[in-house]
C-alpha positions as CSV (number, residue, x, y, z in Angstrom):
1,X,78.4,119.1,110.5
2,X,77.2,115.7,109.5
3,X,77.9,114.6,105.9
4,X,75.7,111.9,104.5
5,X,76.4,110.0,101.4
6,X,74.2,107.1,100.2
7,X,76.5,105.3,97.7
8,X,74.5,102.0,97.6
9,X,73.8,102.4,93.9
10,X,77.3,103.7,93.0
11,X,80.1,101.4,91.8
12,X,83.7,101.5,92.7
13,X,85.7,103.8,92.4
14,X,83.0,106.5,92.6
15,X,82.2,106.1,96.3
16,X,86.0,106.2,97.1
17,X,86.5,109.4,95.1
18,X,83.5,111.2,96.6
19,X,84.5,110.1,100.1
20,X,87.9,111.6,99.6
21,X,86.3,114.9,98.8
22,X,84.1,114.7,101.9
23,X,87.1,113.8,104.1
24,X,89.0,116.9,102.9
25,X,86.0,119.1,103.9
26,X,85.7,117.6,107.4
27,X,87.0,119.5,110.3
28,X,86.5,119.7,114.1
29,X,83.6,117.5,115.3
30,X,82.3,116.7,111.8
31,X,81.1,113.2,110.9
32,X,80.3,111.3,107.8
33,X,77.7,108.6,107.4
34,X,78.4,106.5,104.3
35,X,76.2,103.7,103.0
36,X,77.8,101.3,100.5
37,X,76.9,98.0,98.8
38,X,79.6,97.6,96.1
39,X,82.1,94.9,97.0
40,X,85.1,96.9,95.8
41,X,84.0,99.9,98.0
42,X,83.6,97.6,101.0
43,X,87.2,96.5,100.6
44,X,88.8,99.8,99.5
45,X,87.1,102.3,101.8
46,X,88.2,100.8,105.1
47,X,91.7,100.5,103.8
48,X,91.7,104.2,103.0
49,X,90.3,105.1,106.4
50,X,92.9,103.0,108.2
51,X,95.7,104.4,106.1
52,X,94.8,108.0,107.1
53,X,93.9,107.0,110.6
54,X,90.2,108.1,110.5
55,X,88.2,106.6,113.4
56,X,85.2,104.8,112.0
57,X,82.6,102.2,112.8
58,X,81.1,99.7,110.4
59,X,77.6,98.2,110.7
60,X,75.9,95.7,108.4
61,X,72.5,96.9,107.2
62,X,69.8,95.5,104.9
63,X,70.4,94.1,101.4
64,X,74.1,93.3,102.0
65,X,75.0,96.9,102.5
66,X,77.3,98.5,105.1
67,X,76.9,101.7,107.0
68,X,80.2,103.4,107.9
69,X,80.3,106.2,110.5
70,X,83.5,108.3,110.2
71,X,84.7,110.8,112.7
72,X,87.0,113.7,111.7
73,X,90.7,113.3,112.8
């Protein structure tokens, strides 16, 4: 399953909280595509993913936003 969450209009800590819920649901070959623009989220979310060893890839997109593709562990 692919989870998609567009959090570009959400402010920290909401994207982090919602991402934690998605990560708990992810199994097997699931993936999550997350879009963020908030500076706090841009800092906190990669730290969370590193801490729990989720493989992910970050890409800059339009309007100073970031796309993060997260694989299940």
